[in-house]
C-alpha positions as CSV (number, residue, x, y, z in Angstrom):
1,M,-90.5,73.8,23.5
2,R,-89.1,70.9,25.5
3,H,-88.5,69.0,22.4
4,S,-86.5,71.9,21.0
5,L,-84.4,72.2,24.1
6,T,-83.8,68.5,24.1
7,Q,-82.8,68.6,20.4
8,R,-80.4,71.5,21.0
9,R,-78.8,69.6,23.9
10,R,-78.4,66.5,21.6
11,D,-77.0,68.7,18.9
12,A,-74.5,70.2,21.3
13,E,-73.4,66.8,22.7
14,G,-73.1,65.5,19.2
15,K,-70.8,68.4,18.3
16,N,-68.8,67.9,21.4
17,L,-68.4,64.2,20.7
18,R,-67.4,64.8,17.1
19,L,-65.0,67.5,18.2
20,A,-63.5,65.0,20.8
21,A,-63.3,62.3,18.2
22,F,-61.7,64.7,15.7
23,I,-59.1,65.7,18.2
24,S,-58.4,62.1,19.2
25,V,-57.9,61.1,15.6
26,L,-55.7,64.1,14.9
27,L,-53.5,63.2,17.9
28,L,-53.2,59.6,16.8
29,A,-52.4,60.6,13.3
30,L,-49.7,63.0,14.5
31,L,-48.3,60.2,16.8
32,A,-48.3,57.6,13.9
33,A,-46.5,60.1,11.6
34,C,-43.8,60.6,14.2
35,Q,-43.3,56.7,14.5
36,G,-43.4,56.0,10.8
37,Q,-46.6,53.9,11.1
38,P,-49.1,53.6,8.3
39,V,-52.6,55.1,8.7
40,V,-55.5,53.1,7.2
41,A,-59.1,54.3,6.9
42,V,-61.7,51.7,7.7
43,A,-65.5,52.6,7.6
44,N,-64.8,56.3,7.7
45,V,-62.7,55.9,10.8
46,E,-59.0,56.3,10.7
47,V,-57.1,53.7,12.8
48,V,-53.4,53.1,13.3
49,V,-51.9,49.7,12.3
50,T,-49.0,48.8,14.5
51,A,-46.1,47.1,12.6
52,V,-43.3,45.0,14.1
53,P,-40.2,47.1,14.5
54,P,-37.6,46.1,11.9
55,T,-34.6,44.1,13.1
56,A,-32.2,44.7,10.2
57,T,-29.7,47.5,10.5
58,P,-30.9,50.5,8.3
59,T,-28.9,50.7,5.1
60,N,-27.8,54.2,5.8
61,T,-26.1,53.2,9.1
62,A,-22.3,53.2,8.9
63,L,-20.6,49.8,9.5
64,P,-18.1,49.5,12.4
65,P,-14.5,50.0,11.4
66,V,-13.6,46.3,11.9
67,Q,-16.3,45.3,9.3
68,L,-15.1,47.9,6.9
69,Q,-11.6,46.3,7.0
70,L,-13.0,42.9,6.0
71,I,-14.4,44.3,2.7
72,S,-11.5,46.6,1.9
73,P,-9.6,45.5,-1.2
74,T,-6.5,43.4,-0.8
75,P,-3.4,43.6,-3.0
76,A,-3.0,40.7,-5.4
77,D,0.3,39.5,-3.9
78,E,-1.3,39.3,-0.5
79,I,-4.2,37.3,-1.8
80,A,-1.8,34.8,-3.4
81,A,-0.1,34.3,0.0
82,M,-3.4,33.7,1.8
83,P,-4.1,29.9,2.3
84,S,-7.8,30.5,1.9
85,F,-7.3,31.6,-1.7
86,T,-5.1,28.7,-2.7
87,L,-5.7,24.9,-3.2
88,P,-4.9,22.9,0.0
89,D,-1.4,21.3,0.0
90,P,-1.8,17.6,1.0
91,T,1.7,17.6,2.5
92,Q,0.8,20.4,4.9
93,P,-1.3,20.1,8.2
94,S,-4.8,21.3,8.0
95,L,-5.5,25.0,8.7
96,I,-8.9,24.2,10.3
97,T,-8.7,23.3,14.0
98,P,-11.3,20.6,14.7
99,T,-13.7,21.2,17.6
100,P,-13.5,18.9,20.7
101,S,-16.7,17.2,19.5
102,D,-15.1,16.3,16.2
103,V,-11.8,14.9,17.5
104,P,-11.5,14.0,21.1
105,I,-7.7,14.0,21.0
106,A,-5.6,16.8,19.7
107,P,-4.0,15.9,16.3
108,T,-0.3,15.4,16.1
109,L,1.5,17.1,13.3
110,I,4.2,15.1,11.6
111,T,6.9,17.1,9.9
112,P,8.2,15.3,6.8
113,S,11.9,14.7,6.5
114,P,13.6,17.1,4.1
115,T,15.7,14.3,2.6
116,P,14.6,10.8,1.7
117,P,15.9,8.0,3.9
118,P,18.8,5.9,2.6
119,T,17.8,2.7,0.7
120,F,19.0,-0.2,2.7
121,T,16.6,-3.1,3.2
122,P,13.3,-2.5,1.4
123,P,10.1,-2.9,3.4
124,A,8.6,-6.3,3.5
125,L,5.6,-7.0,1.2
126,P,2.2,-7.1,2.8
127,Q,1.6,-9.6,5.6
128,T,5.3,-10.7,5.7
129,A,7.7,-10.3,8.6
130,P,9.7,-7.1,8.4
131,D,12.9,-8.8,9.5
132,E,12.8,-11.2,6.5
133,H,13.3,-10.4,2.8
134,Y,10.1,-11.4,1.1
135,W,10.2,-8.4,-1.3
136,L,10.5,-10.0,-4.7
137,R,7.4,-10.4,-6.8
138,R,6.8,-13.6,-8.8
139,P,8.4,-13.1,-12.3
140,V,5.2,-14.5,-14.0
141,A,1.9,-12.6,-14.0
142,E,-1.0,-13.9,-12.0
143,G,-3.1,-16.3,-14.0
144,G,0.0,-17.9,-15.3
145,I,2.2,-20.7,-13.9
146,V,3.4,-18.8,-10.8
147,W,4.4,-21.9,-8.8
148,T,8.1,-23.0,-8.7
149,N,9.1,-26.4,-9.9
150,K,9.2,-28.8,-6.9
151,H,11.3,-31.5,-8.7
152,Y,14.5,-29.5,-9.2
153,P,14.6,-26.9,-6.3
154,Y,17.6,-24.8,-5.3
155,G,20.5,-27.0,-4.2
156,S,19.2,-30.2,-5.8
157,T,21.0,-32.5,-8.3
158,R,17.7,-34.3,-9.1
159,G,19.1,-37.5,-7.7
160,G,22.6,-37.0,-9.1
161,Q,21.5,-36.5,-12.7
162,L,22.3,-32.8,-13.0
163,R,24.7,-30.3,-11.5
164,P,23.6,-28.6,-8.3
165,H,20.8,-26.2,-9.1
166,H,21.6,-22.5,-8.4
167,G,18.1,-21.2,-8.9
168,V,14.5,-22.3,-9.3
169,E,12.3,-23.0,-12.4
170,F,9.0,-21.7,-13.6
171,D,7.5,-24.2,-16.0
172,V,5.9,-21.7,-18.4
173,P,5.3,-22.3,-22.1
174,H,7.2,-20.6,-24.9
175,N,6.9,-16.8,-25.2
176,T,5.3,-16.3,-21.8
177,E,5.9,-12.7,-20.6
178,I,8.6,-12.6,-17.9
179,L,8.4,-9.8,-15.3
180,A,10.9,-7.9,-13.2
181,A,10.8,-9.2,-9.6
182,A,11.6,-5.7,-8.3
183,S,12.7,-2.3,-9.7
184,G,16.2,-1.8,-10.8
185,T,18.7,-1.4,-13.6
186,V,19.3,-3.9,-16.4
187,I,23.0,-4.8,-16.4
188,V,22.8,-7.8,-18.8
189,A,20.4,-8.3,-21.8
190,G,21.4,-10.7,-24.5
191,N,23.1,-14.0,-24.5
192,D,26.1,-15.7,-22.9
193,T,27.9,-17.0,-26.0
194,T,30.9,-14.8,-25.4
195,T,30.6,-14.0,-21.6
196,A,29.9,-16.8,-19.1
197,Y,27.3,-15.7,-16.5
198,G,27.1,-19.3,-15.3
199,P,29.5,-22.3,-15.1
200,Q,30.2,-22.1,-18.9
201,N,29.4,-20.2,-22.1
202,S,26.0,-20.8,-23.7
203,F,24.7,-22.2,-20.4
204,Y,21.8,-19.7,-19.9
205,G,21.2,-18.8,-23.5
206,N,19.3,-15.6,-23.8
207,L,19.1,-13.9,-20.4
208,V,18.4,-10.7,-18.4
209,I,20.1,-9.7,-15.2
210,I,18.8,-6.8,-13.1
211,Q,20.7,-5.0,-10.3
212,H,17.9,-3.8,-7.9
213,D,17.5,-0.3,-6.5
214,T,17.7,-1.4,-2.9
215,L,20.4,-3.0,-0.9
216,Y,20.2,-5.9,1.5
217,K,22.4,-5.2,4.6
218,G,24.6,-3.0,2.5
219,Q,25.0,-5.5,-0.3
220,P,23.6,-5.3,-3.9
221,V,20.9,-7.7,-4.9
222,F,20.7,-9.2,-8.5
223,T,18.1,-11.3,-10.1
224,L,18.7,-13.5,-13.2
225,Y,16.1,-14.6,-15.8
226,A,17.4,-17.3,-18.2
227,H,16.6,-19.5,-21.2
228,L,14.5,-16.7,-22.7
229,S,13.4,-16.8,-26.3
230,Q,14.3,-13.1,-26.4
231,P,15.0,-10.2,-24.0
232,L,12.7,-7.1,-24.3
233,V,15.0,-4.6,-22.5
234,A,18.4,-3.1,-23.0
235,V,21.5,-2.7,-20.8
236,G,21.2,0.4,-18.7
237,Q,17.4,0.6,-18.8
238,Q,15.5,1.3,-15.6
239,V,12.6,-1.0,-15.0
240,N,9.8,-1.1,-12.4
241,A,8.6,-4.1,-10.5
242,E,6.5,-6.3,-12.7
243,A,7.6,-4.7,-15.9
244,V,7.8,-7.1,-18.9
245,I,11.5,-7.8,-19.5
246,G,11.5,-10.8,-21.9
247,L,9.7,-13.8,-23.2
248,S,10.3,-17.4,-22.0
249,G,11.9,-20.0,-24.2
250,A,14.3,-23.0,-24.2
251,T,17.7,-21.4,-25.1
252,G,21.0,-22.5,-23.6
253,V,21.1,-25.9,-21.9
254,A,17.3,-26.0,-21.3
255,D,15.7,-29.3,-22.1
256,G,12.3,-27.7,-22.7
257,P,10.5,-24.4,-22.3
258,H,10.8,-22.8,-18.9
259,M,12.4,-19.8,-17.1
260,H,15.3,-20.2,-14.8
261,F,15.4,-17.6,-11.9
262,E,18.2,-16.8,-9.6
263,V,18.9,-14.4,-6.7
264,R,22.5,-13.3,-6.3
265,L,23.7,-11.4,-3.3
266,G,26.8,-9.2,-3.0
267,Q,28.0,-9.7,-6.5
268,N,26.8,-10.8,-9.9
269,S,28.3,-14.2,-9.8
270,Y,27.3,-17.8,-10.2
271,E,29.0,-18.5,-6.8
272,A,26.9,-15.8,-5.1
273,T,23.4,-17.3,-5.5
274,H,21.0,-17.8,-2.6
275,N,17.7,-19.7,-2.4
276,P,15.0,-17.7,-4.2
277,L,12.3,-19.4,-2.2
278,L,13.3,-17.2,0.8
279,W,13.0,-14.0,-1.3
280,L,9.8,-14.6,-3.4
281,W,6.6,-13.3,-1.9
282,P,4.6,-16.2,-0.4
283,F,1.0,-16.7,-1.4
284,P,-1.8,-15.6,1.1
285,D,-2.6,-19.0,2.6
286,R,0.8,-20.5,2.5
287,G,4.2,-20.3,4.2
288,T,7.8,-21.6,3.7
289,V,9.5,-24.4,5.7
290,V,13.3,-24.0,6.0
291,G,15.6,-26.3,8.0
292,R,19.0,-27.4,8.9
293,V,19.9,-31.1,8.9
294,T,23.2,-32.1,10.5
295,F,25.0,-35.1,11.8
296,A,25.8,-35.5,15.5
297,N,29.2,-34.0,15.0
298,G,27.7,-30.8,13.4
299,A,28.6,-31.6,9.8
300,L,25.9,-30.8,7.2
301,A,23.9,-33.6,5.7
302,H,24.0,-33.3,1.9
303,E,21.3,-34.5,-0.5
304,T,19.3,-36.1,2.4
305,P,15.6,-36.7,1.8
306,V,13.2,-34.4,3.7
307,R,9.4,-34.9,3.8
308,V,6.7,-32.6,5.2
309,E,3.3,-34.0,6.0
310,R,0.3,-32.3,7.6
311,I,-1.1,-33.6,10.8
312,D,-4.1,-31.5,11.6
313,A,-5.9,-31.8,8.3
314,P,-5.7,-33.6,4.9
315,S,-3.1,-32.1,2.6
316,R,-0.6,-33.0,0.0
317,Y,2.8,-33.8,1.3
318,A,5.9,-32.0,0.1
319,A,9.4,-33.4,-0.3
320,T,12.9,-32.2,-1.2
321,T,16.5,-32.9,-0.4
322,T,19.1,-31.0,1.5
323,Y,21.6,-28.9,-0.5
324,A,24.2,-30.8,-2.5
325,G,26.9,-28.5,-1.2
326,E,29.2,-27.1,-4.0
327,T,29.0,-23.3,-4.4
328,L,25.6,-23.2,-2.7
329,N,24.9,-20.6,0.0
330,A,22.7,-20.6,3.1
331,D,20.6,-17.5,4.0
332,D,22.2,-15.3,6.7
333,L,18.9,-15.4,8.7
334,W,18.4,-19.2,8.8
335,N,21.7,-20.9,7.9
336,E,19.5,-23.5,6.3
337,N,20.3,-26.4,4.0
338,F,16.8,-27.0,2.7
339,A,13.7,-25.1,1.9
340,I,10.2,-25.9,0.8
341,D,7.8,-23.2,-0.4
342,D,4.1,-22.9,-1.0
343,V,3.2,-25.1,2.1
344,E,-0.4,-24.7,3.2
345,A,-0.8,-23.2,6.7
346,G,-1.2,-25.9,9.4
347,Y,0.5,-28.3,11.8
348,Y,3.2,-30.5,10.2
349,R,5.6,-33.4,10.9
350,V,9.0,-33.0,9.2
351,T,10.8,-36.3,8.6
352,V,14.4,-36.8,7.6
353,T,15.4,-40.2,6.3
354,A,19.0,-41.4,6.7
355,G,19.3,-45.0,5.5
356,E,16.7,-47.0,7.4
357,D,16.4,-44.5,10.2
358,K,13.9,-41.6,10.4
359,F,14.1,-38.5,12.5
360,T,11.2,-36.2,13.0
361,Q,10.2,-32.8,14.3
362,E,6.7,-31.1,14.4
363,I,6.2,-27.5,13.5
364,W,3.4,-25.0,12.8
365,V,3.4,-23.3,9.3
366,Y,1.9,-19.8,9.2
367,P,0.6,-17.9,6.2
368,R,3.4,-15.7,4.5
369,R,5.9,-16.7,7.2
370,T,9.0,-18.8,7.4
371,S,9.0,-21.8,9.8
372,F,12.4,-23.2,10.9
373,V,13.2,-26.7,12.0
374,E,16.5,-28.3,12.9
375,I,17.0,-32.0,12.9
376,V,20.1,-33.9,14.0
377,I,20.8,-37.4,12.5
378,Q,21.9,-39.5,15.4
379,P,24.0,-42.7,14.9
């Protein structure tokens, strides 16, 4: 009897527990359904698995108006006008503003000039002084004989044997390519049998004369290339610097193959030549010595020997003579009457010999620079 009562109590408690469990599960299921949570059955017991709430915006949520404007179609003409749809123009300032960490100083925008500047004095070639006129390239390609002849320089008579020299020589063999020293227009290409471009007809033989694109202090600049075997350009032709304009030879009064080179300033005339050594671009480790040698009364000393010797290190000496005079012109910067090119940089003694007397000055020679010295011959 007691057993039956106990059993009935157990059965009743079991029913109550199952009923409570059923109600709990039912409530949990209803709650999960409201929150969109999955229900998983494990070992005949339904449990709720809690998921992490999604962070992305539901796809059925409308975008704000400002975002809708970004994806709205744009007319083709407006797209073409937008910088982001065109290639960047290198002449225009950047459209992207750098952050302070990228550039510590605000960039300065430079507005290009609408018209090109006038062509007066061209810029100096690299590493030369801007107030000088070293803007002519050597008329012989690198690897060839690019040194000027030192025995018959501008203004020399070679000891009275020849007429005063109005240019310099490049001792190149036959048919060496001759190059334009700078860009310009060919005004002579042929020979001088009927028209004298020097002291007489048939003096230069085959020659080319170029009038250059730029002016020097408002004056035209011409270069002359003579004794050619043949010109390779025509009158009126535009040429660039270092363009091949002819082949070297020994025509005219040349006593052997070489190329005679002149610089003419102001007019295309034999009387308008200037020393090319003050126009041709110096080599990287060398400079040019120019000087003025006078007597005590201020008169120029003509054909006077000048010697340049290095003091601070071993080096070859260089020698020349002052200009002979007739129809020769000094440079407007230096008013010189001698020049020696291709002098190694260093410290030098310049010696002028007048009879048995010697007069000296000491100077520094700098790479790709002109060093000036003035020496007075005292009685």
